[in-house]
N, C-alpha and C positions, 0 to 999 in steps of 0.2 A: 504493500500500500504506500509505503514511503517513496518507493521508486516511481509510482504513478503520480504522486503529488509533485515530485521533483520534475517529472516530465511535463506536467501541467504548467509549472512556473516557467520552464524553458519555452514551451509553446507560447505563453503569454509574452515573453521577451521577444520572440520572433515576430509576433503580431505587431508589437510596437515598432520594431525595426522596419517592417514592411510599409509603414506609413510615415517614415521620417522625411520623405520628399527627396531622397537621394536618387541619382540617375540610375537607370538599369545598367548592370555590369556589361551587357553585350553592346560593345561600341559599334557594331555593324547594324544596329536596328535602323529601320527606316523612320522617317519623320512621322508617318502615320502611326506606326507601332508605338513610338515614343509618346505620341499624343494620347493614345489609348492608355498607356501605362500611367501617365500623369492624371488622366481622368479617373482611373481606378484608384490611384492613391488619394485623390481628393474625395471620392465617394466613400472610401474606407475611413478616412480621417474625419469626415463630416457626419456620416451616418452610422458607421459601425463602432468607431472608437468611443464616442460618448456613452453609448449603451454598454460597452465593455467595461468602462470605468465604473458605471453604476452597478454592474453585475459583480464586480470585485468587492463592493461594499456588502452585497448579499453573501458572498463567500465568507467575509469576516463574521457576519451574524450567525451563519450556519456553524462556523467553527466555535464561536462563543457558546452557542446552545449545546453543541456536542460536548464541550468540556464541562458544562454545567450538568448535563445528564450523566456524563461519564463518572462524575464524582459520587453518584448515587449508587444504590444497590438494586439488584433484581432486574425486572424487565426493562427498566429505564436505561440500562447499559446497552441493550439492543437498539433503543432509540438513538443513543449517542452515535453508534456505528452508522445508522441510517443517515443521520445528519452530516456525518463526516463524508459519506459517499456523495451526498448532495453537494457538499462544498467542492469536492474534487471535480464533479461533473460540470458545475457552473464555472469553475475556474478555467477549465479547458474549453468552454463554449466559445465558438467563433474564432478559435486560434488557427483554423485551417479554412481558407476560402479559395475555391477554384472557380474562375470566371471563364466563360467562353466568348470569344469575339468573332463575329462573322458579319460581313456586309455592313460595316459601320455601326454595328450594334453589339452591345455587351450584356451578358446575363450571368447571374450567379448560377453555376451548374452544380456545385457540390460544396458542402461545408460540414463541420462537426458542431452540431447544436445540441444542447443538453435537454431541451424541451421541458425544463423545470417550470412549474406554473408561475413562479415568482421572478423568473429571470427576465430582466429588462430587454435583453437582446431577443429572446424567443417571443416575448409578448409583442414586441415591435413587429417582428416578422409575421406573427399570427394575425395582427391587426391588418397588415398589408394584404395578406391572403384573403381574409374575410371581406375587406373592402373591394378587392378585385372581383371576387365571386359575386358579391351582392350587386356590384355595378353591372356585371354582365347580365344578371337576371333582370335588373331594372331596365336595361336597354331593350331587351326582348319584349318585356311587358309594355314599355312605352310605345313601341312600334305597334302593338296590338290595341293601343288606345287607352291604357290605364294611366291614371295620374297618382301622385304620391303626396302623402301628408307626413311631416316630420314632427314627432311627438316626444317630449322629454317628461319623464315621470320621476319625481324626486321626493326625498324625505329630509328631515332635519339631520344635521351632522350628528354622529354618534361616537362615543369613546371606544377604544379598542375592545374593552370587555363586553360591549353590547353589539359589536359588529356582526357576529354570526346571527344573533337574534334578529337584528334589523334586516339583514339580507334575506333570511328565511321569511320574515313578514312580507317583504317586497315580492318575493316569488309566489307566496300564497295569494297576495293581492292580484298579481298578474294573472295567475291561473283563474281566479274568480272573474276578473274582467274579461279574459279571453273566452272562457267557456260560457259564461252567463250572458255576455253582451255581443261578442263577435260570432259565436257559434250557435247559440240557442235563441237568438232573436232579441227581444226587448228593445226593438227600434234600431239596432245597429247591424243586425245580420245581413240585411239586404244592402247595406251601404259599404261595409268594410269587406273587401274581397280577399284580403290576405295580409299577413303581418310579418315583420322581422323585428326581433328584439335583441338588444345587446346590453349587458351590464358593464358599466364603467365605474371605477372607484378612484377618487382623488383624495388628497390629504390637505387639510388646512395646516400650513407650515407653522402658523403662530400658536394654534391650540393643540395640534397633534391629532385632531379628530378626523374621522373618516367621513367621506361624502359619497355614498353609493347612489347611483341613479341609473335609470333605464333610458337608452336611446331607442326609439321605436320608429319604424317606417310602416305606414299604413297604405295599402294599395286600394284605390277607389275607382269607381266607374267614371267615364269622361263627363257625365252630366252632374257630378257631385256638387259643383259650385253653383249650379242652377236649380237643381231639384231636391237634392238630399243633404244639403249643408247642415252640419251638426254644430250648434252653438256651444261655447265653452261651458256654460252653466249646466246644459243637459249632459 
């Protein structure tokens, strides 16, 4: 395990070296290739590296928790090992990035990503994927005549100890809204043709409280704004 941790730190060092802006060692590169190399260095420095720095803070937190559980007895020792494994995975996340360049276009082809739920790098990539997929679906539906409403559902900020209870309450409320109003009628079934819901959580840096909220897309028929408009109070 110590060897794996050392390898992760070496990978992280190579990651930093890759974005230091130094020229490519191959002096025979064409100007076009050099341009792509610079563009990739800029993309990594501006998009990937800031997330990597935040993920290293997550590594520190996992290691602190691992040490805390490791000092205890019984089943919590196993939890300490799990947290340490998480720390190693997050630390090595994004240290290998392979891009493919063809016809003046570049695309990330392969990389080592940890897929940890709290990893800033993986969450950023997941949000890009969801955005791309949702946009494709909306483009097709728009061609078919549908229109879209953007709805935000929010609650008061909550402290960390109430976070799980608050999010559970929000999902219970969403299920009631969806099944009772969007699926079973009560005035909205004939109006709302489909929904997309995403949970986002931000943090108030001054108070340390969490702010969970839903971003919702509602698909409606073309005549919504003329015949079926729903007022906010309803």
